C-alpha positions in Angstrom: 5.6 -23.6 11.6 6.1 -21.7 14.8 2.7 -20.0 15.1 3.3 -18.8 18.6 6.4 -16.9 17.5 4.6 -15.4 14.5 1.8 -14.4 16.9 4.2 -12.7 19.2 5.7 -10.6 16.5 2.3 -9.8 15.0 0.8 -8.8 18.4 3.8 -6.6 19.2 3.6 -4.7 15.9 -0.2 -4.3 16.1 0.1 -3.0 19.7 2.2 -0.2 18.3 -0.6 0.9 16.1 -3.1 0.9 19.0 -0.7 3.1 21.0 -0.4 5.6 18.2 -3.9 5.8 16.8 -3.6 9.5 16.0 -0.6 9.0 13.8 -1.5 5.5 12.4 -5.2 5.9 11.8 -6.7 9.4 12.5 -4.1 11.4 10.5 -4.4 9.3 7.2 -8.2 9.3 7.4 -8.3 13.1 8.0 -5.9 13.7 5.1 -8.0 11.6 2.8 -11.1 13.5 3.9 -9.4 16.7 2.9 -8.8 15.2 -0.5 -12.5 14.5 -0.8 -13.3 18.1 0.1 -10.7 19.8 -2.1 -10.8 17.5 -5.1 -14.4 16.4 -4.8 -15.8 19.9 -4.4 -13.3 22.2 -6.2 -12.5 20.0 -9.2 -15.7 18.0 -9.1 -17.8 21.1 -9.6 -16.0 21.6 -12.9 -15.4 18.0 -14.0 -18.7 16.3 -13.4 -17.9 12.8 -14.7 -15.0 10.6 -15.8 -15.9 7.6 -17.9 -19.5 8.0 -16.9 -18.7 8.0 -13.1 -19.2 11.1 -10.9 -15.8 12.6 -10.3 -16.0 12.4 -6.5 -16.8 8.7 -6.7 -14.2 8.1 -9.4 -11.3 9.2 -7.1 -12.3 6.9 -4.2 -10.3 3.8 -5.4 -7.3 6.0 -6.1 -7.4 7.6 -2.7 -7.8 4.3 -0.9 -4.8 2.9 -2.9 -2.7 6.0 -2.2 -3.2 5.4 1.6 -2.7 1.7 1.4 0.5 1.9 -0.6 2.1 4.5 1.6 1.0 3.0 4.9 2.1 -0.6 3.8 5.5 0.7 3.0 5.9 2.9 6.1 4.6 0.4 8.6 6.7 -2.5 7.3 9.8 -0.4 6.8 9.7 1.0 10.4 8.7 -2.3 11.8 12.0 -4.0 10.8 14.2 -0.9 10.9 13.6 -0.1 14.5 14.8 -3.5 15.8 17.9 -2.9 13.7 18.3 0.6 15.1 17.9 -0.6 18.7 19.9 -3.8 18.3 16.9 -6.1 19.3 17.0 -7.6 15.8 19.6 -10.1 17.1 17.1 -11.4 19.6 14.7 -12.0 16.8 17.3 -13.8 14.7 18.4 -16.0 17.7 14.8 -17.0 18.4 13.7 -20.5 17.1 12.0 -18.9 14.1 12.8 -19.3 10.4 13.1 -16.3 8.2 9.7 -17.1 6.7 8.1 -16.9 10.1 9.8 -13.6 10.9 8.6 -12.1 7.6 5.1 -13.4 8.1 5.0 -11.7 11.5 6.2 -8.3 10.4 4.7 -8.2 6.9 1.4 -9.7 8.2 1.1 -6.9 10.8 1.9 -4.2 8.3 -0.5 -5.5 5.7 -3.3 -5.8 8.4 -2.8 -2.2 9.4 -3.0 -1.1 5.8 -6.2 -3.1 5.2 -7.8 -1.6 8.3 -6.9 1.9 7.1 -8.2 1.1 3.6 -11.5 -0.1 5.1 -11.8 3.0 7.3 -11.2 5.3 4.3 -13.8 3.3 2.3 -16.3 3.8 5.0 -15.4 7.5 5.3 -15.9 8.0 1.6 -19.6 7.2 2.0 -20.0 10.5 4.0 -18.9 12.5 1.0 -19.9 10.7 -2.2 -21.9 7.7 -3.4 -19.8 4.6 -3.7 -20.7 1.3 -5.3 -18.7 -1.9 -5.4 -19.7 -4.1 -8.4 -17.1 -6.8 -7.6 -16.5 -7.0 -3.8 -14.4 -10.2 -4.1 -11.9 -8.5 -6.4 -11.9 -5.4 -4.3 -10.9 -7.4 -1.2 -8.4 -9.4 -3.3 -6.7 -6.3 -4.7 -6.7 -4.6 -1.3 -5.1 -7.7 0.3 -2.6 -8.4 -2.5 -1.5 -4.7 -2.6 -1.1 -4.6 1.1 1.0 -7.7 1.3 3.1 -6.9 -1.8 4.0 -3.4 -0.7 4.5 -4.5 2.9 7.2 -6.9 1.6 8.7 -4.0 -0.4 8.6 -1.8 2.7 10.3 -4.6 4.7 13.1 -4.5 2.1 13.4 -0.7 2.5 13.6 -1.1 6.3 16.5 -3.5 5.9 18.3 -1.4 3.4 17.9 1.9 5.3 20.8 3.2 7.5 18.9 6.1 8.9 15.4 7.5 9.5 15.9 9.8 6.6 16.6 6.9 4.2 13.6 5.2 5.6 11.3 7.9 4.2 13.3 8.4 1.0 11.7 5.8 -1.2 8.0 6.4 0.0 8.2 10.2 -0.3 10.4 10.6 -3.5 9.3 7.6 -5.5 6.1 5.8 -4.4 4.0 8.8 -3.6 4.7 10.6 -6.9 4.1 7.4 -8.8 0.8 7.0 -7.1 -0.3 10.6 -7.9 0.8 10.0 -11.5 -0.8 6.6 -11.6 -4.4 7.7 -12.3 -5.5 8.3 -8.7 -7.3 11.5 -9.7 -7.8 11.0 -13.5 -8.2 8.5 -16.2 -5.1 7.7 -18.2 -7.3 8.0 -21.4 -7.5 11.7 -20.6 -3.8 12.2 -21.3 -2.2 12.9 -24.7 -1.1 9.7 -26.6 2.6 10.1 -25.7 1.9 10.5 -22.0 -0.5 7.5 -22.1 2.4 5.4 -23.3 4.7 6.8 -20.6 2.2 6.2 -17.9 2.0 2.5 -18.8 5.6 2.2 -17.5 4.3 3.2 -14.0 3.4 -0.1 -12.2 1.0 1.8 -9.9 -1.3 2.5 -12.9 -2.1 -1.2 -13.0 -2.9 -1.4 -9.3 -5.2 1.6 -9.3 -6.8 0.5 -12.6 -7.6 -3.0 -11.3 -8.9 -1.7 -8.0 -11.1 0.9 -9.7 -12.5 -1.9 -12.0 -13.6 -3.8 -8.9 -15.7 -0.7 -7.9 -17.2 0.4 -11.2 -16.4 -2.2 -13.8 -14.3 0.3 -15.8 -10.5 0.6 -16.0 -7.6 1.8 -18.1 -6.0 -1.6 -18.1 -7.6 -5.1 -18.2 -8.0 -7.0 -15.0 -5.7 -9.8 -16.2 -2.9 -7.4 -16.9 -3.4 -5.7 -13.5 -3.2 -9.1 -11.7 -0.1 -10.0 -13.7 1.7 -6.8 -12.7 0.9 -7.1 -9.0 1.9 -10.8 -9.2 5.3 -10.0 -10.7 6.0 -7.3 -8.0 5.0 -9.8 -5.3 7.2 -12.6 -6.6 10.2 -10.2 -7.1 9.7 -8.9 -3.5 9.6 -12.4 -2.1 12.7 -13.4 -4.0 14.5 -10.3 -2.7 13.5 -11.0 0.9 14.8 -14.6 0.5 18.1 -13.3 -0.8 18.4 -10.9 2.1 18.1 -13.6 4.7 20.2 -16.1 2.7 23.1 -13.6 2.5 22.5 -11.8 5.8 22.6 -8.4 3.9 22.5 -5.6 6.5 21.0 -8.0 9.1 23.8 -10.2 10.4 26.6 -7.8 9.6 
């Protein structure tokens, strides 16, 4: 394992975050703070509790997951797309690095950025509402698994994209709506029976539900099912990345 090569890619990607703190950190944290103000105050004043949890506290896991999902995708997608766009991807491919080491460098940096952001939002939430974590191990595990899984997915998007517009297509038109419809701001049990069944087709429901369970011990889906779904997404993403490097799809051509 070429740890020095992995470290070089990782440090390069992390340096980009420190150069753009306003865009990478401040903007998502500020946006999430506005969600707390709008939803926590406006809706929370009318909807006091959900499943016995104060509404402002109930939405904390969903807001963290919303930011982690979008930032994991965006950071990983841009991280691999820009070398393609500038032509420096060939320098990476010609370096004495296996594709696994390349992926670890890029995906590791994107996942680390997402986890840092998730932690900052978690800290910020304490200024607005009371937050408790009943299962800290599972909270960290879900945060790490989600960051890694969707960074891999974002890596695939970055390879697939042919323009900056395509780079934002999947996060904006697919992932963000799925997150909003995945129980970020409500419990799936509050929906009519038909929509409950339809919501179960949304994979983000399982991620948010499992993450919320780590906070309050309550969820719409069991912990085992949530872990199974995120495990399936992780394995499929890893298999897709392997296929991309094996065939050279949009990398070597």
